N, C-alpha and C positions, 0 to 999 in steps of 0.2 A: 503553509508556504514558509520556506526557510527565510532567514534574514537576508541571505544572499539573493534569493529570488525577489524579495521586496525591494532591495536596492536596485536590481536589474529593471524592475518595473518602473521605479522612480526615474532611472536614467532614460528609459524609453519615453516616459511622459515628458521629461525635460526636452528631449530631442524633438518630440512631436510638437511641443509648444514652440520651440525655436524655429522649426520648419514652417509652421503656420505664420510666423511673424509676430513680433512683439505687439503690433497694433491689433492684429486679429486675435491673438491669444488673450488679450485683455478684454476683447469684445464678448458680448453674451454668447455668441456662437462658439467661440474658442473655449469659454468656460463650460459651456454645455457639453462639448466634445470631451473635455477633460473629466467632467463628472460622469459621463457615460463610461469612460474607460475605467475610472475608479470603481464604479458600480459593478462592472464586469469582473474586475479583479476581486472584489469582495465576494461576488457570487461564486467565482472559481475557488476561492479560499474555503467558503462554506461547503462546497461540494467535495473538496479534498478532505476536509474534516469528516464528512459523512462517510466517505470511502474508507478512511482510516478506522473509524468505529466499526464499520461492517467487517473489515478484515479482522479486527480484534475478536468480534463475535464468532466469525467463521473459524478462526484458529482455535478458539476455545471449544467450540462444538465438535471439531474434528479431533483435537488432541485428547479429550477425555476418553472417548471410546477406543481411540487408537492405542492409547497406553494399555488398556485392558487386552486388546487383541494381540499386541506385541508381547506383552507379558505372558499370556497364555501359550502363545506359540513357542516362546523360549522355554517355558516349563515343560511343554511336550517334548521338546528336543533334548531335554535332560533324561527323559525316560527311555527305556528300551522299546524301540519301535521296529516294525518290519520296514524294509526298504521303501515300499510304496508310501506308507504313512509318514516316514521321516522326510521323504521328498516333498510331500504335501505340506508338512509343518514348516519345512525350510522355505518353501514358496511363500507361505503366509508371512513368515518373518521377513523375508526379503522385500515383499510388497509393502508391508507395514513400515519398514525402514525407509523405503522410497517415499511413501506418503509423508512420513515425519520430516524428511528432508525438504519436501515441497512446502510444507507448512512453515518450516524454518525460513524459507525464502520469503514467505508472506510477512514474516516478522520484520524482515529488512524493508519491504515495501511499506509496511505500516509505519515504521520509525521514520523513513524518509518523507512520507507524506505528512507526518505530524510535526516535523522539525520546522 
């Protein structure tokens, strides 16, 4: 959770406490509600961290073989090939680049969720 998100949660908690009323907010029921909200926030933060770790593992597992596939396709395209083989190698390269771009987008999601 980003620092900005944490500040937003704190503002929401403060607003909720003020809506409940100062007498109720200091009551055990008000404190209990606030603790439940804090527990939910902590749970969501833990889940976000787990998702970020999963994204990192997925990116790694995709990038390693993808680099080999892309490199081999590019090496093939340097050779003299008939038109059919060249078209197939070009398709492999294009699709590998597409996957690489999708994995790069996952990097952005991972960084956003870890902030």
